[in-house]
N, CA, C and O atoms as a DFTB+ gen file, in Angstrom:
368 C
 N C O
     1  1      70.600      45.892      14.064
     2  2      70.626      45.788      15.658
     3  2      70.280      45.196      16.816
     4  3      69.264      44.502      16.840
     5  1      70.797      45.312      17.576
     6  2      70.266      43.569      18.379
     7  2      69.026      44.183      19.203
     8  3      68.824      45.386      19.367
     9  1      68.055      42.889      19.802
    10  2      66.774      43.566      20.789
    11  2      67.303      44.603      22.167
    12  3      66.584      45.416      22.748
    13  1      68.586      44.335      22.437
    14  2      68.720      45.175      23.650
    15  2      69.598      46.522      23.163
    16  3      70.174      47.232      23.987
    17  1      69.624      46.748      21.923
    18  2      70.468      47.551      21.463
    19  2      70.399      48.686      22.438
    20  3      69.252      48.841      22.855
    21  1      71.325      49.575      22.957
    22  2      71.009      50.625      23.529
    23  2      70.444      51.981      23.401
    24  3      70.504      52.964      24.139
    25  1      69.797      51.736      22.098
    26  2      68.615      53.135      21.404
    27  2      68.309      52.520      21.467
    28  3      68.582      52.553      22.667
    29  1      67.319      50.699      21.262
    30  2      65.932      50.198      21.604
    31  2      65.791      51.132      22.760
    32  3      65.143      52.174      22.860
    33  1      66.569      50.494      23.619
    34  2      65.998      50.535      24.918
    35  2      65.807      52.185      25.501
    36  3      64.935      52.746      26.164
    37  1      67.175      52.644      24.844
    38  2      66.069      53.949      25.277
    39  2      65.056      54.769      24.590
    40  3      64.602      55.837      25.001
    41  1      64.693      54.037      23.289
    42  2      63.528      54.638      22.775
    43  2      62.340      54.036      23.898
    44  3      61.348      54.690      24.219
    45  1      62.502      53.330      24.164
    46  2      61.559      51.815      24.732
    47  2      60.995      53.119      25.942
    48  3      59.891      53.661      25.895
    49  1      62.168      53.427      27.053
    50  2      61.664      53.990      27.816
    51  2      61.030      55.442      27.375
    52  3      59.942      55.675      27.902
    53  1      61.533      56.443      26.503
    54  2      61.019      57.343      26.346
    55  2      59.322      56.837      25.749
    56  3      58.323      57.472      26.089
    57  1      59.275      55.939      25.078
    58  2      57.441      55.805      24.724
    59  2      56.477      55.101      25.870
    60  3      55.249      55.122      25.797
    61  1      57.194      54.497      26.899
    62  2      56.536      54.080      28.464
    63  2      56.361      55.444      28.650
    64  3      55.199      55.836      28.546
    65  1      57.411      56.458      28.956
    66  2      56.931      57.893      29.141
    67  2      56.046      58.529      28.740
    68  3      55.228      59.021      29.518
    69  1      55.975      58.687      27.442
    70  2      55.110      59.169      26.563
    71  2      53.129      59.033      27.102
    72  3      52.201      59.777      27.421
    73  1      53.508      57.141      26.841
    74  2      52.231      56.654      26.834
    75  2      51.851      56.824      28.664
    76  3      50.701      57.004      29.064
    77  1      52.532      56.768      29.185
    78  2      52.376      57.091      31.047
    79  2      51.841      58.359      30.684
    80  3      50.623      58.535      30.693
    81  1      52.821      59.462      30.294
    82  2      52.061      61.170      30.215
    83  2      50.281      61.478      29.127
    84  3      49.264      62.149      29.305
    85  1      50.690      60.724      28.273
    86  2      49.981      61.239      27.274
    87  2      48.536      60.442      27.317
    88  3      47.583      61.101      26.901
    89  1      48.252      59.037      27.795
    90  2      47.318      58.349      27.710
    91  2      46.773      57.763      29.532
    92  3      45.643      57.360      29.806
    93  1      48.019      57.895      30.586
    94  2      48.006      57.428      31.768
    95  2      48.497      56.164      31.734
    96  3      48.814      55.511      30.740
    97  1      48.552      55.788      33.140
    98  2      49.407      54.669      33.554
    99  2      48.303      53.411      33.167
   100  3      47.119      53.369      33.502
   101  1      49.031      52.437      32.386
   102  2      48.278      51.134      31.738
   103  2      49.139      50.224      32.076
   104  3      50.333      50.266      31.781
   105  1      48.450      49.118      32.881
   106  2      49.399      47.652      32.342
   107  2      49.946      47.467      30.764
   108  3      49.433      48.089      29.834
   109  1      50.842      46.709      30.625
   110  2      51.359      46.118      29.564
   111  2      50.680      45.591      28.875
   112  3      50.759      44.399      29.171
   113  1      49.455      45.836      27.424
   114  2      48.755      45.174      27.062
   115  2      47.391      45.641      27.202
   116  3      46.446      45.279      26.500
   117  1      47.352      46.540      28.239
   118  2      46.334      47.268      27.925
   119  2      45.909      48.685      27.140
   120  3      46.717      49.389      26.535
   121  1      44.515      48.954      27.268
   122  2      44.428      49.921      25.644
   123  2      43.916      51.187      26.713
   124  3      43.363      51.223      27.812
   125  1      44.401      52.128      25.791
   126  2      43.804      53.517      25.990
   127  2      43.363      54.393      25.465
   128  3      44.398      54.424      24.797
   129  1      42.644      55.428      24.969
   130  2      42.439      56.376      24.196
   131  2      43.830      58.047      24.059
   132  3      44.227      58.944      24.802
   133  1      44.024      57.657      22.878
   134  2      44.791      58.884      22.334
   135  2      44.313      59.092      20.826
   136  3      44.086      58.284      19.926
   137  1      44.234      60.705      20.903
   138  2      43.691      61.232      19.589
   139  2      42.855      60.465      19.297
   140  3      42.812      60.525      18.069
   141  1      42.110      59.733      19.644
   142  2      40.685      59.606      19.289
   143  2      40.926      58.041      18.723
   144  3      40.146      57.537      17.915
   145  1      41.763      57.539      19.095
   146  2      42.204      56.408      18.790
   147  2      42.100      55.009      19.970
   148  3      41.945      55.173      21.180
   149  1      42.197      53.976      19.451
   150  2      42.357      53.085      21.028
   151  2      44.153      52.536      20.418
   152  3      44.612      52.077      19.372
   153  1      44.666      52.896      21.688
   154  2      45.991      52.820      21.805
   155  2      45.847      51.412      22.882
   156  3      45.028      51.304      23.795
   157  1      47.327      49.974      22.308
   158  2      47.807      49.298      23.161
   159  2      48.875      49.711      23.881
   160  3      49.453      50.603      23.260
   161  1      49.470      49.428      25.058
   162  2      50.571      49.778      25.698
   163  2      51.237      48.421      25.157
   164  3      50.688      47.328      25.296
   165  1      52.149      48.554      24.695
   166  2      52.879      47.588      23.861
   167  2      54.208      47.031      24.675
   168  3      55.000      47.836      25.166
   169  1      54.415      45.513      24.793
   170  2      55.588      45.129      25.297
   171  2      57.062      45.676      24.692
   172  3      57.066      46.435      23.722
   173  1      57.903      45.383      25.121
   174  2      59.595      45.372      25.424
   175  2      59.596      45.052      23.545
   176  3      59.849      45.887      22.677
   177  1      59.223      43.565      23.342
   178  2      58.898      42.929      22.293
   179  2      58.522      43.367      20.811
   180  3      59.124      43.211      19.749
   181  1      57.131      44.063      21.169
   182  2      56.350      44.603      20.831
   183  2      56.529      46.011      20.117
   184  3      56.130      46.196      18.968
   185  1      57.057      46.837      20.756
   186  2      57.720      48.012      20.736
   187  2      58.429      48.251      19.857
   188  3      58.245      49.212      19.110
   189  1      59.800      47.093      19.703
   190  2      60.906      47.090      18.842
   191  2      60.237      47.082      17.636
   192  3      60.415      47.990      16.824
   193  1      59.283      45.910      17.368
   194  2      58.481      45.520      16.074
   195  2      58.502      46.868      14.940
   196  3      59.194      47.243      13.993
   197  1      57.110      47.379      15.794
   198  2      56.881      48.845      15.520
   199  2      57.769      49.819      15.149
   200  3      57.703      50.555      14.165
   201  1      58.822      49.760      16.227
   202  2      59.321      51.022      16.152
   203  2      60.361      50.565      15.191
   204  3      61.188      51.448      14.963
   205  1      60.551      49.515      14.599
   206  2      61.360      49.402      13.437
   207  2      60.928      50.178      12.361
   208  3      61.337      51.163      11.745
   209  1      59.782      49.274      12.325
   210  2      58.514      49.626      11.070
   211  2      58.085      51.204      10.761
   212  3      57.689      51.681       9.698
   213  1      58.290      51.843      12.019
   214  2      58.115      53.240      12.080
   215  2      59.572      53.436      11.668
   216  3      59.627      53.837      10.505
   217  1      60.441      53.327      12.081
   218  2      62.266      54.171      11.383
   219  2      62.156      54.098      10.422
   220  3      62.364      55.101       9.738
   221  1      61.625      52.435       9.594
   222  2      62.209      52.561       8.356
   223  2      61.140      52.929       7.145
   224  3      61.554      52.974       5.986
   225  1      60.071      53.131       7.385
   226  2      58.771      53.848       6.919
   227  2      59.064      55.513       6.741
   228  3      59.038      56.235       5.744
   229  1      59.419      55.846       8.485
   230  2      60.143      57.717       8.230
   231  2      61.391      58.037       7.017
   232  3      61.617      59.019       6.310
   233  1      62.136      56.528       7.185
   234  2      63.284      57.182       6.487
   235  2      62.931      57.014       5.068
   236  3      63.521      57.651       4.195
   237  1      61.827      56.035       4.763
   238  2      61.450      56.385       3.138
   239  2      60.671      57.501       3.216
   240  3      60.631      57.899       2.052
   241  1      60.105      58.156       3.809
   242  2      58.695      59.020       4.139
   243  2      59.983      60.131       3.406
   244  3      59.917      60.550       2.250
   245  1      60.962      60.415       4.258
   246  2      62.116      61.682       4.138
   247  2      62.805      61.916       3.139
   248  3      63.431      62.937       2.856
   249  1      62.637      60.430       2.283
   250  2      63.825      60.253       0.856
   251  2      62.754      60.630      -0.184
   252  3      63.175      61.376      -1.068
   253  1      61.439      60.268      -0.268
   254  2      60.491      61.295      -1.026
   255  2      60.095      62.485      -1.139
   256  3      59.663      63.136      -2.090
   257  1      60.326      62.758       0.169
   258  2      60.155      64.624       0.353
   259  2      61.527      65.111      -0.345
   260  3      61.586      65.979      -1.217
   261  1      62.333      64.584       0.053
   262  2      63.779      65.453       0.056
   263  2      63.844      65.420      -1.727
   264  3      64.213      66.390      -2.391
   265  1      63.292      63.755      -2.464
   266  2      63.736      63.816      -3.794
   267  2      62.250      64.489      -4.732
   268  3      62.045      64.431      -5.945
   269  1      61.318      65.156      -3.551
   270  2      60.103      65.685      -4.171
   271  2      59.208      64.584      -5.109
   272  3      58.337      64.743      -5.965
   273  1      59.741      63.614      -4.629
   274  2      58.412      62.637      -5.583
   275  2      57.018      63.061      -4.976
   276  3      56.831      63.739      -3.966
   277  1      55.943      62.423      -5.949
   278  2      54.322      61.741      -5.410
   279  2      54.708      60.902      -4.269
   280  3      55.731      60.222      -4.183
   281  1      53.494      61.065      -3.150
   282  2      53.540      60.649      -1.978
   283  2      52.212      59.803      -1.919
   284  3      51.105      60.315      -2.084
   285  1      52.451      58.250      -1.631
   286  2      51.137      57.900      -1.600
   287  2      50.261      57.983      -0.589
   288  3      50.763      57.984       0.534
   289  1      48.589      58.084      -0.700
   290  2      48.135      58.139       0.589
   291  2      48.746      57.105       1.489
   292  3      49.514      57.145       2.450
   293  1      48.031      56.029       0.727
   294  2      48.429      54.926       1.687
   295  2      49.803      54.585       2.647
   296  3      49.901      53.667       3.461
   297  1      50.392      55.170       2.449
   298  2      51.828      55.135       2.799
   299  2      52.017      56.368       4.191
   300  3      52.747      56.181       5.165
   301  1      51.192      57.564       3.965
   302  2      50.489      58.303       4.823
   303  2      49.934      57.917       6.013
   304  3      50.304      58.196       7.153
   305  1      48.866      57.143       5.585
   306  2      48.211      56.800       6.618
   307  2      49.019      55.439       7.193
   308  3      49.234      55.548       8.400
   309  1      49.598      53.979       6.515
   310  2      50.093      53.348       7.506
   311  2      51.620      54.196       8.306
   312  3      52.128      53.536       9.212
   313  1      52.087      55.151       8.079
   314  2      52.904      56.174       8.825
   315  2      52.508      56.263      10.458
   316  3      52.980      55.816      11.503
   317  1      51.202      57.222      10.011
   318  2      50.637      57.895      11.099
   319  2      50.297      56.659      11.560
   320  3      51.094      56.228      12.393
   321  1      49.183      55.790      11.242
   322  2      48.928      54.384      12.190
   323  2      49.773      53.854      13.087
   324  3      49.546      53.542      14.256
   325  1      51.105      53.743      12.249
   326  2      52.174      53.562      12.957
   327  2      52.534      54.164      14.324
   328  3      52.872      53.716      15.420
   329  1      52.318      55.360      13.790
   330  2      53.105      56.549      14.744
   331  2      51.723      56.142      16.001
   332  3      52.030      55.844      17.155
   333  1      50.730      56.177      15.693
   334  2      49.720      56.479      17.182
   335  2      50.119      55.580      17.810
   336  3      50.269      55.796      19.013
   337  1      50.499      54.047      17.214
   338  2      50.622      53.215      18.101
   339  2      52.034      53.492      18.741
   340  3      52.499      52.544      19.374
   341  1      52.728      54.550      18.682
   342  2      53.587      54.462      19.446
   343  2      53.704      55.722      20.226
   344  3      54.692      55.862      20.947
   345  1      52.694      56.764      20.151
   346  2      52.393      57.749      20.677
   347  2      52.854      58.633      20.338
   348  3      53.090      59.472      21.207
   349  1      53.228      58.942      18.956
   350  2      54.255      59.796      18.166
   351  2      53.466      60.852      17.558
   352  3      52.711      60.378      16.708
   353  1      53.341      62.405      17.712
   354  2      52.717      63.290      17.248
   355  2      53.175      63.420      15.846
   356  3      54.267      63.982      15.920
   357  1      52.881      63.174      14.553
   358  2      52.888      63.579      13.297
   359  2      52.260      64.504      12.635
   360  3      51.067      64.227      12.509
   361  1      52.541      65.400      12.204
   362  2      52.367      66.718      11.227
   363  2      52.563      66.727       9.963
   364  3      53.567      67.328       9.582
   365  1      51.646      66.048       8.892
   366  2      52.478      66.195       7.700
   367  2      50.777      66.235       6.511
   368  3      50.881      66.354       5.290
């Protein structure tokens, strides 16, 4: 996926909308609180890196669940942490 892939641009727009709705309007690089965590409003390049990590970890997590494998608590914690940085609520 290239940096300016339409899927990434759309995901970034959704992220900015979620951030502004859930946390409040902040300039890029500023922090706000969400779910009792301090969250930085990411610039596009920062977002792309986190988003790709999140998508990769989410894919692995879904595979683990589908196979019925045991999941590591550290993996869940890492997935929740990245999801929070992207202002994505996860329930597991």
